[in-house]
gemmi code that builds the backbone of each chain (N, CA, C; Angstrom):
import gemmi

chains = {
    "A": [
        ("UNK", (99.365, 113.677, 103.715), (98.300, 112.709, 104.125), (97.080, 113.582, 104.384)),
        ("UNK", (95.860, 113.076, 104.007), (94.722, 113.782, 104.117), (94.124, 113.575, 105.397)),
        ("UNK", (92.953, 114.466, 105.627), (92.286, 114.440, 107.038), (91.915, 113.050, 107.468)),
        ("UNK", (91.075, 112.293, 106.566), (90.517, 111.126, 106.801), (91.555, 110.041, 107.156)),
        ("UNK", (92.616, 110.090, 106.236), (93.634, 109.053, 106.514), (94.197, 109.104, 108.037)),
        ("UNK", (94.478, 110.412, 108.270), (95.008, 110.703, 109.754), (94.039, 110.288, 110.714)),
        ("UNK", (92.692, 110.571, 110.461), (91.879, 110.086, 111.604), (91.724, 108.609, 111.666)),
        ("UNK", (91.711, 107.937, 110.565), (91.655, 106.448, 110.641), (92.818, 105.916, 111.307)),
        ("UNK", (94.046, 106.483, 110.958), (95.289, 105.999, 111.476), (95.303, 106.209, 113.069)),
        ("UNK", (94.915, 107.527, 113.471), (94.854, 107.636, 114.828), (93.884, 106.932, 115.663)),
        ("UNK", (92.631, 106.567, 115.018), (91.725, 105.750, 115.521), (92.218, 104.270, 115.670)),
        ("UNK", (92.910, 103.725, 114.677), (93.458, 102.486, 114.624), (94.427, 102.418, 115.936)),
        ("UNK", (95.273, 103.449, 116.097), (96.267, 103.538, 117.066), (95.665, 103.395, 118.446)),
        ("UNK", (94.663, 104.287, 118.606), (93.954, 104.231, 119.929), (93.355, 102.963, 120.256)),
        ("UNK", (92.682, 102.301, 119.293), (91.924, 101.070, 119.543), (92.979, 99.952, 119.798)),
        ("UNK", (94.149, 99.945, 119.005), (95.164, 99.032, 119.254), (95.773, 99.195, 120.621)),
        ("UNK", (95.894, 100.517, 120.979), (96.543, 100.758, 122.220), (95.697, 100.359, 123.469)),
        ("UNK", (94.468, 100.557, 123.259), (93.518, 100.194, 124.432), (93.500, 98.695, 124.445)),
        ("UNK", (93.416, 98.026, 123.315), (93.276, 96.492, 123.322), (94.530, 95.884, 124.047)),
        ("UNK", (95.720, 96.454, 123.652), (96.836, 96.057, 123.996), (97.003, 96.195, 125.690)),
        ("UNK", (96.465, 97.396, 126.114), (96.514, 97.655, 127.459), (95.569, 96.488, 128.167)),
        ("UNK", (94.457, 96.259, 127.574), (93.458, 95.151, 128.058), (94.178, 93.950, 128.298)),
        ("UNK", (94.915, 93.460, 127.159), (95.529, 92.205, 127.042), (96.706, 92.237, 128.267)),
        ("UNK", (97.421, 93.362, 128.437), (98.512, 93.414, 129.237), (98.002, 93.268, 130.736)),
        ("UNK", (96.803, 93.866, 130.951), (96.215, 93.784, 132.358), (96.067, 92.372, 132.718)),
        ("UNK", (95.530, 91.556, 131.653), (95.289, 90.170, 131.943), (96.548, 89.327, 132.056)),
        ("UNK", (97.732, 89.646, 131.226), (98.727, 88.521, 131.153), (100.066, 89.110, 131.569)),
        ("UNK", (100.374, 90.516, 131.777), (101.663, 90.829, 132.026), (102.081, 90.655, 133.558)),
        ("UNK", (103.277, 90.037, 133.620), (103.811, 89.809, 134.969), (104.892, 90.807, 135.472)),
        ("UNK", (105.061, 91.732, 134.688), (106.136, 92.770, 134.900), (107.508, 92.239, 135.043)),
        ("UNK", (107.823, 91.033, 134.352), (109.051, 90.503, 134.132), (109.427, 90.459, 132.786)),
        ("UNK", (110.586, 90.989, 132.531), (111.100, 91.090, 131.087), (111.263, 89.785, 130.382)),
        ("UNK", (111.461, 88.834, 131.212), (111.837, 87.482, 130.621), (110.576, 86.743, 130.104)),
        ("UNK", (109.494, 86.807, 131.137), (108.252, 85.882, 130.769), (107.293, 86.606, 129.816)),
        ("UNK", (107.282, 87.947, 129.781), (106.220, 88.578, 129.006), (106.478, 88.625, 127.423)),
        ("UNK", (105.384, 88.559, 126.748), (105.497, 88.642, 125.369), (105.638, 90.128, 124.925)),
        ("UNK", (106.621, 90.551, 124.117), (106.798, 91.851, 123.744), (106.672, 91.850, 122.212)),
        ("UNK", (105.702, 92.922, 121.842), (105.493, 93.140, 120.376), (106.685, 93.904, 119.775)),
        ("UNK", (107.609, 94.388, 120.540), (108.704, 95.248, 120.063), (109.655, 94.637, 119.089)),
        ("UNK", (109.755, 94.915, 117.857), (110.627, 94.164, 116.898), (112.010, 94.532, 117.237)),
        ("UNK", (112.334, 95.740, 117.796), (113.633, 96.130, 118.002), (114.322, 95.232, 119.204)),
        ("UNK", (113.555, 95.142, 120.346), (113.853, 94.363, 121.356), (114.037, 92.791, 120.962)),
        ("UNK", (113.129, 92.417, 120.361), (113.135, 90.924, 119.886), (114.359, 90.639, 118.948)),
        ("UNK", (114.890, 91.597, 118.134), (115.922, 91.377, 117.285), (117.242, 91.624, 118.009)),
        ("UNK", (117.451, 92.797, 118.830), (118.635, 93.300, 119.244), (118.825, 92.830, 120.718)),
        ("UNK", (117.770, 92.517, 121.420), (117.901, 92.348, 122.939), (117.938, 93.582, 123.699)),
        ("UNK", (118.110, 94.714, 123.067), (118.221, 96.013, 123.708), (116.828, 96.706, 123.713)),
        ("UNK", (116.430, 97.312, 124.864), (115.242, 98.152, 124.868), (115.279, 99.106, 123.904)),
        ("UNK", (113.999, 99.485, 123.296), (113.853, 100.607, 122.491), (113.531, 101.777, 123.239)),
        ("UNK", (113.386, 102.933, 122.637), (112.975, 104.142, 123.330), (111.653, 104.047, 124.125)),
        ("UNK", (110.894, 103.289, 123.380), (109.458, 103.149, 123.970), (109.247, 102.024, 124.897)),
        ("UNK", (110.210, 101.148, 124.926), (109.967, 99.938, 125.830), (109.725, 100.305, 127.339)),
        ("UNK", (108.774, 99.638, 127.839), (108.419, 100.083, 129.304), (107.113, 100.889, 129.339)),
        ("UNK", (106.731, 101.377, 128.179), (105.538, 102.364, 128.307), (104.201, 101.580, 128.603)),
        ("UNK", (104.229, 100.213, 128.241), (102.987, 99.533, 128.686), (102.995, 99.465, 130.114)),
        ("UNK", (104.107, 99.003, 130.779), (104.067, 98.896, 132.217), (103.871, 100.326, 132.848)),
        ("UNK", (104.365, 101.352, 132.311), (104.281, 102.715, 132.679), (102.753, 103.056, 132.759)),
        ("UNK", (102.113, 102.839, 131.578), (100.639, 103.052, 131.614), (99.832, 102.361, 132.509)),
        ("UNK", (100.230, 100.906, 132.764), (99.455, 100.097, 133.684), (99.688, 100.718, 135.150)),
        ("UNK", (100.894, 101.025, 135.560), (101.082, 101.456, 136.922), (100.386, 102.866, 137.045)),
        ("UNK", (100.334, 103.609, 136.053), (99.773, 104.890, 136.115), (98.224, 104.736, 136.317)),
        ("UNK", (97.669, 103.839, 135.694), (96.099, 103.660, 135.880), (95.762, 103.094, 137.183)),
        ("UNK", (96.841, 102.361, 137.821), (96.712, 101.933, 139.149), (96.899, 103.138, 140.179)),
        ("UNK", (97.273, 104.190, 139.619), (97.540, 105.481, 140.434), (98.951, 105.622, 141.096)),
        ("UNK", (99.748, 104.773, 140.541), (101.113, 104.876, 141.053), (102.041, 105.578, 140.147)),
        ("UNK", (102.018, 106.857, 140.144), (102.634, 107.705, 139.053), (104.147, 107.672, 139.238)),
        ("UNK", (104.667, 107.523, 140.410), (106.147, 107.600, 140.538), (106.795, 106.397, 139.819)),
        ("UNK", (106.200, 105.135, 140.075), (106.590, 103.916, 139.455), (106.447, 103.981, 137.895)),
        ("UNK", (105.306, 104.753, 137.586), (105.116, 104.930, 136.063), (106.230, 105.727, 135.470)),
        ("UNK", (106.732, 106.692, 136.204), (107.781, 107.471, 135.739), (108.983, 106.727, 135.585)),
        ("UNK", (109.183, 105.743, 136.561), (110.468, 104.816, 136.462), (110.373, 103.856, 135.330)),
        ("UNK", (109.134, 103.377, 135.003), (109.178, 102.338, 133.793), (109.335, 103.134, 132.580)),
        ("UNK", (108.737, 104.192, 132.244), (109.116, 105.063, 131.172), (108.271, 106.360, 131.179)),
        ("UNK", (108.974, 107.379, 131.187), (108.293, 108.780, 131.285), (107.397, 109.000, 130.207)),
        ("UNK", (107.577, 108.262, 129.008), (106.806, 108.445, 127.781), (105.393, 107.986, 128.078)),
        ("UNK", (105.191, 107.231, 129.125), (103.957, 106.723, 129.494), (102.819, 107.818, 129.739)),
        ("UNK", (103.399, 108.834, 130.258), (102.565, 110.039, 130.536), (102.080, 110.694, 129.266)),
        ("UNK", (102.959, 110.651, 128.379), (102.507, 111.275, 126.954), (101.581, 110.465, 126.354)),
        ("UNK", (101.731, 109.155, 126.346), (100.743, 108.135, 125.734), (99.345, 108.212, 126.540)),
        ("UNK", (99.391, 108.440, 127.789), (98.257, 108.526, 128.738), (97.505, 109.768, 128.116)),
        ("UNK", (98.191, 110.819, 127.965), (97.579, 112.185, 127.550), (96.970, 111.885, 126.048)),
        ("UNK", (97.628, 111.195, 125.309), (97.225, 110.940, 123.997), (95.883, 110.007, 123.948)),
        ("UNK", (95.931, 108.988, 124.717), (94.688, 108.091, 124.781), (93.525, 108.774, 125.345)),
        ("UNK", (93.798, 109.845, 126.276), (92.688, 110.588, 126.895), (92.107, 111.518, 125.898)),
        ("UNK", (92.904, 112.190, 125.122), (92.396, 113.331, 124.372), (91.967, 113.035, 122.994)),
        ("UNK", (92.839, 112.243, 122.277), (92.666, 111.991, 120.797), (91.328, 111.352, 120.322)),
        ("UNK", (90.872, 110.193, 121.087), (89.614, 109.698, 120.662), (88.481, 110.712, 120.798)),
        ("UNK", (88.420, 111.435, 121.978), (87.450, 112.331, 122.208), (87.481, 113.384, 121.061)),
        ("UNK", (88.648, 113.836, 120.789), (88.863, 114.981, 119.871), (88.497, 114.594, 118.371)),
        ("UNK", (88.694, 113.262, 118.030), (88.237, 112.749, 116.793), (86.709, 112.609, 116.647)),
        ("UNK", (86.157, 112.204, 117.791), (84.600, 112.067, 117.814), (84.043, 113.556, 117.704)),
        ("UNK", (84.637, 114.505, 118.425), (84.060, 115.720, 118.391), (84.222, 116.397, 116.819)),
        ("UNK", (85.290, 116.031, 116.342), (85.525, 116.608, 114.915), (84.565, 115.965, 113.894)),
        ("UNK", (84.271, 114.600, 114.066), (83.423, 113.886, 113.238), (81.965, 114.349, 113.473)),
        ("UNK", (81.624, 114.736, 114.647), (80.166, 115.267, 115.107), (80.069, 116.537, 114.461)),
        ("UNK", (81.070, 117.415, 114.610), (80.756, 118.807, 114.130), (81.402, 118.982, 112.674)),
        ("UNK", (81.777, 117.953, 112.044), (82.327, 117.986, 110.562), (83.361, 119.051, 110.542)),
        ("UNK", (84.261, 118.941, 111.498), (85.442, 120.047, 111.613), (86.723, 119.248, 111.269)),
        ("UNK", (87.751, 119.891, 111.120), (89.096, 119.300, 110.994), (90.134, 119.961, 111.891)),
        ("UNK", (89.651, 120.336, 113.139), (90.525, 120.996, 114.005), (91.906, 120.123, 114.383)),
        ("UNK", (91.569, 118.932, 114.529), (92.705, 117.954, 115.020), (93.804, 117.932, 113.767)),
        ("UNK", (93.213, 117.771, 112.533), (94.155, 117.714, 111.374), (94.963, 119.015, 111.334)),
        ("UNK", (94.317, 120.211, 111.511), (95.053, 121.481, 111.504), (96.041, 121.449, 112.546)),
        ("UNK", (95.700, 121.026, 113.773), (96.713, 121.093, 114.880), (97.780, 120.112, 114.620)),
        ("UNK", (97.491, 119.012, 114.082), (98.646, 118.016, 113.703), (99.466, 118.702, 112.682)),
        ("UNK", (98.919, 119.270, 111.693), (99.969, 119.881, 110.647), (100.825, 120.959, 111.167)),
        ("UNK", (100.107, 121.848, 112.091), (100.897, 123.005, 112.655), (101.881, 122.386, 113.569)),
        ("UNK", (101.641, 121.445, 114.344), (102.571, 120.921, 115.353), (103.772, 120.269, 114.651)),
        ("UNK", (103.447, 119.522, 113.401), (104.460, 118.866, 112.702), (105.483, 119.972, 112.078)),
        ("UNK", (104.949, 121.032, 111.602), (105.679, 122.105, 111.074), (106.681, 122.686, 112.234)),
        ("UNK", (106.124, 122.909, 113.393), (106.711, 123.396, 114.529), (107.927, 122.465, 114.990)),
        ("UNK", (107.717, 121.007, 115.032), (108.732, 120.161, 115.476), (109.771, 120.069, 114.566)),
        ("UNK", (109.681, 120.473, 113.249), (110.681, 120.313, 112.264), (111.594, 121.443, 112.430)),
        ("UNK", (111.338, 122.436, 113.249), (112.320, 123.639, 113.424), (113.579, 122.989, 114.298)),
        ("UNK", (114.615, 123.414, 113.905), (115.906, 122.945, 114.530), (115.795, 123.148, 116.053)),
        ("UNK", (115.515, 124.384, 116.388), (115.698, 124.800, 117.729), (114.752, 124.022, 118.686)),
        ("UNK", (113.708, 123.426, 118.115), (112.732, 122.502, 118.792), (113.081, 121.026, 118.714)),
        ("UNK", (113.530, 120.744, 117.552), (113.746, 119.293, 117.300), (115.120, 118.827, 118.066)),
        ("UNK", (116.125, 119.603, 118.076), (117.239, 119.094, 118.660), (117.151, 118.816, 120.205)),
        ("UNK", (116.697, 119.705, 120.934), (116.375, 119.377, 122.479), (115.567, 118.184, 122.613)),
        ("UNK", (114.631, 117.931, 121.647), (113.595, 116.782, 121.861), (114.301, 115.515, 121.627)),
        ("UNK", (115.192, 115.519, 120.506), (115.961, 114.311, 120.032), (116.941, 114.038, 121.297)),
        ("UNK", (117.478, 115.022, 121.950), (118.392, 114.800, 123.075), (117.551, 114.079, 124.236)),
        ("UNK", (116.418, 114.657, 124.478), (115.611, 114.032, 125.543), (115.269, 112.559, 125.319)),
        ("UNK", (114.878, 112.262, 124.189), (114.564, 110.852, 123.637), (115.783, 110.106, 123.740)),
        ("UNK", (116.875, 110.610, 123.330), (118.259, 109.668, 123.427), (118.520, 109.497, 124.869)),
        ("UNK", (118.415, 110.576, 125.810), (118.659, 110.364, 127.109), (117.780, 109.273, 127.643)),
        ("UNK", (116.440, 109.351, 127.398), (115.487, 108.317, 127.940), (115.794, 106.979, 127.442)),
        ("UNK", (116.292, 106.905, 126.216), (116.615, 105.641, 125.680), (117.791, 104.903, 126.301)),
        ("UNK", (118.962, 105.681, 126.586), (120.076, 105.397, 127.380), (119.593, 104.790, 128.744)),
        ("UNK", (118.729, 105.520, 129.417), (118.270, 105.207, 130.815), (117.550, 103.893, 130.653)),
        ("UNK", (116.605, 103.763, 129.492), (115.939, 102.578, 129.328), (116.860, 101.246, 129.168)),
        ("UNK", (117.962, 101.402, 128.345), (118.857, 100.376, 128.179), (119.563, 100.032, 129.523)),
        ("UNK", (120.006, 101.113, 130.300), (120.745, 100.906, 131.440), (119.870, 100.116, 132.452)),
        ("UNK", (118.529, 100.445, 132.650), (117.782, 99.773, 133.598), (117.164, 98.449, 133.086)),
        ("UNK", (117.600, 98.245, 131.856), (117.101, 96.863, 131.148), (115.701, 96.466, 131.122)),
        ("UNK", (115.095, 97.525, 130.527), (113.629, 97.513, 130.519), (113.064, 96.397, 129.430)),
    ],
    "B": [
        ("UNK", (109.675, 123.151, 77.416), (111.038, 122.621, 77.433), (111.411, 121.799, 76.359)),
        ("UNK", (112.643, 121.730, 75.881), (112.922, 120.799, 74.744), (112.783, 119.318, 75.216)),
        ("UNK", (112.479, 118.431, 74.169), (112.175, 117.113, 74.543), (113.306, 116.336, 75.038)),
        ("UNK", (114.404, 116.678, 74.494), (115.736, 115.960, 74.916), (116.056, 116.121, 76.393)),
        ("UNK", (115.919, 117.429, 76.801), (116.108, 117.620, 78.206), (115.271, 116.998, 79.147)),
        ("UNK", (113.848, 116.922, 78.632), (112.854, 116.297, 79.519), (113.242, 114.752, 79.599)),
        ("UNK", (113.591, 114.133, 78.414), (113.933, 112.902, 78.442), (115.112, 112.531, 79.324)),
        ("UNK", (116.075, 113.481, 79.204), (117.202, 113.271, 80.087), (116.792, 113.197, 81.649)),
        ("UNK", (115.870, 114.142, 81.976), (115.456, 114.218, 83.279), (114.711, 112.901, 83.682)),
        ("UNK", (113.911, 112.402, 82.734), (113.105, 111.162, 82.980), (114.145, 110.032, 83.216)),
        ("UNK", (115.051, 109.952, 82.427), (116.112, 108.791, 82.507), (116.783, 108.935, 83.772)),
        ("UNK", (117.144, 109.962, 84.306), (117.885, 110.174, 85.429), (117.210, 110.002, 86.703)),
        ("UNK", (115.797, 110.553, 86.641), (115.168, 110.556, 87.753), (113.823, 109.530, 87.851)),
        ("UNK", (113.676, 108.734, 86.705), (112.463, 108.066, 86.674), (112.310, 107.123, 87.857)),
        ("UNK", (113.276, 106.632, 88.519), (113.166, 105.607, 89.670), (112.670, 106.340, 90.933)),
        ("UNK", (112.645, 107.699, 91.032), (112.151, 108.333, 92.183), (110.525, 108.491, 92.136)),
        ("UNK", (109.976, 108.247, 90.944), (108.580, 108.373, 90.922), (107.875, 107.081, 90.524)),
        ("UNK", (106.476, 107.003, 90.816), (105.772, 105.887, 90.309), (105.649, 105.947, 88.785)),
        ("UNK", (105.755, 104.679, 88.388), (105.801, 104.613, 86.812), (104.551, 105.124, 86.177)),
        ("UNK", (103.359, 104.948, 86.850), (102.168, 105.434, 86.151), (102.076, 106.976, 86.042)),
        ("UNK", (102.965, 107.723, 86.948), (103.014, 109.117, 87.007), (103.920, 109.668, 85.908)),
        ("UNK", (104.749, 108.839, 85.389), (105.982, 109.285, 84.530), (105.374, 110.080, 83.309)),
        ("UNK", (104.309, 109.483, 82.755), (103.815, 110.182, 81.617), (103.203, 111.571, 81.768)),
        ("UNK", (102.530, 111.731, 82.892), (102.004, 113.052, 83.344), (103.255, 113.924, 83.684)),
        ("UNK", (104.255, 113.381, 84.324), (105.442, 114.297, 84.540), (106.031, 114.890, 83.340)),
        ("UNK", (106.111, 113.867, 82.387), (106.681, 114.195, 81.006), (105.908, 115.310, 80.375)),
        ("UNK", (104.518, 115.168, 80.250), (103.781, 116.108, 79.662), (103.990, 117.578, 80.366)),
        ("UNK", (104.010, 117.453, 81.561), (104.144, 118.755, 82.350), (105.376, 119.494, 82.035)),
        ("UNK", (106.483, 118.601, 82.108), (107.666, 119.191, 81.766), (107.985, 119.840, 80.454)),
        ("UNK", (107.195, 119.061, 79.512), (107.367, 119.680, 78.100), (106.606, 120.952, 77.890)),
        ("UNK", (105.521, 121.154, 78.777), (104.866, 122.452, 78.733), (105.453, 123.537, 79.558)),
        ("UNK", (106.515, 123.176, 80.274), (107.060, 124.071, 81.203), (107.920, 125.044, 80.501)),
        ("UNK", (108.106, 126.309, 81.211), (108.918, 127.253, 80.645), (110.399, 126.789, 80.897)),
        ("UNK", (111.331, 127.209, 79.979), (112.684, 126.833, 80.075), (113.460, 127.327, 81.297)),
        ("UNK", (112.945, 128.483, 81.742), (113.639, 129.303, 82.813), (113.510, 128.336, 84.098)),
        ("UNK", (112.624, 127.398, 84.176), (112.456, 126.461, 85.429), (113.458, 125.274, 85.391)),
        ("UNK", (114.220, 125.015, 84.242), (115.052, 123.979, 84.157), (116.247, 123.906, 85.192)),
        ("UNK", (116.717, 125.165, 85.464), (117.834, 125.165, 86.487), (117.313, 124.771, 87.902)),
        ("UNK", (116.200, 125.218, 88.230), (115.532, 124.900, 89.434), (115.315, 123.337, 89.522)),
        ("UNK", (114.794, 122.824, 88.466), (114.433, 121.472, 88.496), (115.619, 120.561, 88.606)),
        ("UNK", (116.652, 120.916, 88.073), (117.895, 120.086, 88.098), (118.582, 120.174, 89.555)),
        ("UNK", (118.184, 121.103, 90.307), (118.854, 121.141, 91.625), (118.037, 120.537, 92.617)),
        ("UNK", (116.851, 119.947, 92.269), (116.087, 119.332, 93.142), (116.519, 117.900, 93.720)),
        ("UNK", (116.517, 117.859, 95.024), (117.137, 116.445, 95.490), (115.910, 115.583, 95.809)),
        ("UNK", (115.819, 114.355, 95.309), (114.892, 113.374, 95.532), (115.317, 112.436, 96.519)),
        ("UNK", (114.366, 111.798, 97.312), (114.745, 110.657, 98.171), (114.728, 109.372, 97.371)),
        ("UNK", (115.689, 108.467, 97.745), (115.616, 107.176, 96.934), (114.617, 106.150, 97.740)),
        ("UNK", (113.768, 105.643, 96.933), (112.840, 104.555, 97.650), (113.669, 103.367, 98.107)),
        ("UNK", (114.769, 103.018, 97.399), (115.451, 101.811, 97.952), (116.188, 102.059, 99.338)),
        ("UNK", (116.750, 103.384, 99.437), (117.194, 103.828, 100.685), (116.153, 103.786, 101.868)),
        ("UNK", (114.989, 104.168, 101.564), (113.983, 104.096, 102.541), (113.387, 102.784, 103.028)),
        ("UNK", (113.543, 101.906, 101.938), (113.015, 100.410, 102.277), (114.194, 99.779, 103.250)),
        ("UNK", (115.457, 100.229, 103.055), (116.626, 99.572, 103.919), (116.304, 100.260, 105.287)),
        ("UNK", (116.292, 101.542, 105.278), (116.032, 102.186, 106.613), (114.852, 101.696, 107.341)),
        ("UNK", (113.756, 101.360, 106.534), (112.557, 100.840, 107.206), (112.793, 99.491, 107.845)),
        ("UNK", (113.582, 98.690, 107.126), (113.788, 97.305, 107.545), (114.583, 97.382, 108.860)),
        ("UNK", (115.727, 98.213, 108.798), (116.643, 98.259, 109.946), (116.062, 99.002, 111.069)),
        ("UNK", (115.452, 100.176, 110.852), (115.163, 101.156, 111.987), (113.659, 101.585, 111.876)),
        ("UNK", (112.815, 100.655, 111.222), (111.435, 101.160, 111.092), (110.781, 101.245, 112.466)),
        ("UNK", (111.034, 100.436, 113.444), (110.278, 100.436, 114.679), (110.776, 101.674, 115.455)),
        ("UNK", (111.684, 102.380, 115.144), (112.048, 103.702, 115.750), (111.487, 104.909, 114.934)),
        ("UNK", (110.883, 104.543, 113.707), (110.268, 105.646, 112.990), (111.133, 106.398, 112.142)),
        ("UNK", (112.517, 105.996, 112.096), (113.426, 106.744, 111.288), (113.088, 106.921, 109.892)),
        ("UNK", (112.446, 105.729, 109.303), (112.158, 105.915, 107.882), (111.091, 106.994, 107.667)),
        ("UNK", (110.163, 107.209, 108.605), (109.203, 108.201, 108.462), (109.840, 109.695, 108.507)),
        ("UNK", (110.666, 109.771, 109.606), (111.455, 111.014, 109.715), (112.201, 111.502, 108.507)),
        ("UNK", (112.781, 110.374, 107.904), (113.574, 110.543, 106.758), (112.911, 111.213, 105.569)),
        ("UNK", (111.688, 110.592, 105.252), (110.990, 111.268, 104.157), (110.191, 112.409, 104.505)),
        ("UNK", (110.271, 112.950, 105.761), (109.752, 114.172, 106.025), (108.299, 114.073, 106.895)),
        ("UNK", (107.859, 112.897, 107.110), (106.707, 112.647, 107.939), (107.001, 112.647, 109.379)),
        ("UNK", (107.279, 113.863, 109.871), (107.712, 113.987, 111.279), (106.693, 113.479, 112.310)),
        ("UNK", (105.588, 113.759, 111.978), (104.378, 113.404, 113.055), (104.200, 111.928, 112.996)),
        ("UNK", (104.266, 111.312, 111.794), (104.118, 109.729, 111.769), (105.349, 109.161, 112.481)),
        ("UNK", (106.602, 109.810, 112.203), (107.802, 109.253, 112.698), (107.699, 109.181, 114.330)),
        ("UNK", (107.209, 110.404, 114.876), (107.136, 110.418, 116.455), (106.093, 109.309, 116.757)),
        ("UNK", (104.992, 109.217, 116.041), (103.927, 108.192, 116.399), (104.642, 106.733, 116.427)),
        ("UNK", (105.384, 106.457, 115.396), (106.112, 105.184, 115.412), (107.118, 105.013, 116.630)),
        ("UNK", (107.800, 106.205, 116.798), (108.948, 106.005, 117.886), (108.284, 105.851, 119.238)),
        ("UNK", (107.183, 106.608, 119.524), (106.642, 106.444, 120.951), (105.805, 105.340, 121.191)),
        ("UNK", (105.531, 104.502, 120.083), (104.643, 103.234, 120.312), (105.440, 101.957, 119.743)),
        ("UNK", (106.853, 101.863, 119.802), (107.517, 100.751, 119.470), (107.139, 100.394, 118.169)),
        ("UNK", (106.998, 101.297, 117.025), (106.559, 100.994, 115.653), (105.122, 100.501, 115.746)),
        ("UNK", (104.247, 101.158, 116.445), (102.819, 100.858, 116.424), (102.710, 99.379, 116.863)),
        ("UNK", (103.215, 98.885, 118.092), (103.158, 97.545, 118.686), (103.784, 96.679, 117.655)),
        ("UNK", (104.718, 97.226, 116.801), (105.304, 96.264, 115.769), (104.673, 96.070, 114.556)),
        ("UNK", (103.370, 96.271, 114.497), (102.400, 96.054, 113.472), (102.624, 97.092, 112.293)),
        ("UNK", (102.599, 98.540, 112.864), (102.837, 99.532, 111.941), (104.211, 99.391, 111.221)),
        ("UNK", (105.271, 99.001, 111.953), (106.631, 98.892, 111.468), (106.539, 97.853, 110.334)),
        ("UNK", (105.720, 96.795, 110.496), (105.599, 95.764, 109.432), (104.938, 96.344, 108.272)),
        ("UNK", (103.726, 96.971, 108.431), (102.947, 97.576, 107.381), (103.770, 98.557, 106.466)),
        ("UNK", (104.577, 99.327, 107.216), (105.340, 100.316, 106.540), (106.448, 99.832, 105.535)),
        ("UNK", (106.953, 98.525, 105.933), (107.873, 97.883, 104.974), (107.248, 97.777, 103.591)),
        ("UNK", (105.946, 97.802, 103.529), (105.190, 97.558, 102.146), (104.742, 98.907, 101.713)),
        ("UNK", (104.591, 99.890, 102.539), (104.102, 101.295, 102.193), (105.281, 102.257, 101.907)),
        ("UNK", (106.373, 102.120, 102.570), (107.256, 103.190, 102.616), (107.947, 103.672, 101.299)),
        ("UNK", (108.036, 102.672, 100.235), (108.546, 103.103, 98.924), (107.663, 103.937, 98.159)),
        ("UNK", (106.391, 103.591, 98.163), (105.377, 104.437, 97.592), (105.158, 105.730, 98.158)),
        ("UNK", (105.368, 105.816, 99.579), (105.162, 106.990, 100.313), (106.372, 107.967, 99.952)),
        ("UNK", (107.566, 107.276, 99.691), (108.661, 108.141, 99.296), (108.513, 108.742, 97.871)),
        ("UNK", (107.974, 107.905, 97.030), (107.704, 108.371, 95.525), (106.686, 109.415, 95.589)),
        ("UNK", (105.608, 109.254, 96.462), (104.592, 110.351, 96.634), (105.357, 111.582, 97.049)),
        ("UNK", (106.092, 111.592, 98.042), (106.895, 112.738, 98.640), (107.661, 113.486, 97.485)),
        ("UNK", (108.322, 112.534, 96.686), (109.152, 113.169, 95.585), (108.210, 113.922, 94.654)),
        ("UNK", (107.040, 113.524, 94.236), (106.222, 113.999, 93.328), (105.702, 115.454, 93.951)),
        ("UNK", (105.386, 115.262, 95.206), (104.882, 116.553, 95.768), (106.004, 117.675, 95.737)),
        ("UNK", (107.184, 117.233, 95.883), (108.392, 118.173, 95.803), (108.506, 118.715, 94.334)),
        ("UNK", (108.236, 117.755, 93.292), (108.453, 118.236, 91.963), (107.317, 119.139, 91.621)),
        ("UNK", (106.100, 118.801, 92.175), (104.833, 119.674, 91.893), (105.197, 121.026, 92.376)),
        ("UNK", (105.784, 121.265, 93.413), (106.020, 122.600, 93.978), (106.633, 123.439, 93.115)),
        ("UNK", (107.430, 122.881, 92.133), (108.130, 123.639, 91.019), (107.235, 123.713, 89.838)),
        ("UNK", (106.582, 122.528, 89.465), (105.825, 122.645, 88.313), (104.588, 123.598, 88.225)),
        ("UNK", (104.075, 123.759, 89.432), (102.762, 124.657, 89.333), (102.991, 126.188, 89.891)),
    ],
}
model = gemmi.Model(1)
for chain_id, residues in chains.items():
    chain = gemmi.Chain(chain_id)
    for i, (resn, *xyz) in enumerate(residues, 1):
        res = gemmi.Residue()
        res.name, res.seqid = resn, gemmi.SeqId(i, " ")
        for name, pos in zip(("N", "CA", "C"), xyz):
            atom = gemmi.Atom()
            atom.name, atom.element = name, gemmi.Element(name[0])
            atom.pos, atom.b_iso = gemmi.Position(*pos), 0.0
            res.add_atom(atom)
        chain.add_residue(res)
    model.add_chain(chain)
structure = gemmi.Structure()
structure.add_model(model)
structure.setup_entities()
């Protein structure tokens, strides 16, 4: 994937994420039964996916309640960091005609493919997923 | 390389590449040195049919992207419930060509 493709994708993800957050602030009731879920996995299987609950996590985090945010889904912190840094970074790269984010992305991808790093991370995601299913997010 | 070896390769592996690239691949292989034949035969390609099945079943977890080696995109899909479901749907239509492109990149690493 080229630099521009990656930047378009990341911009689309950020915009969609922020729009979805705005929608959720208007309509989410924090109950699994009443709320619309865009998650294909949950809609088909009825089980929570590894990322289910991250919207509620981000919402509580933005309200300053980080303990509750951790309970909904710890991945919310990661998404929060992503939404804070990536749009600014893309704008900076476009402004300076640099491709620093692209280079960092490629280096990180290489690093994550190493077994010593990948296996613990897969373990963490699986543990979080099991917790997610148990608490019925 | 001999024409019959090249044709054998194209017959066996044609489905792993985009059809419009097959001609270029054939020309390249014909011009290639015979010593590379052993390496080319041992290359393992990803089947586009497998990736579309994985994409339909586990696309919103990003497994399809992990499978073809796009680790970064896989993580992106995993952490966003398949991009709020939209990316997972879009990838049903993109994943086969993405797989074929990955296969071509793999072959090109030997060709050049």
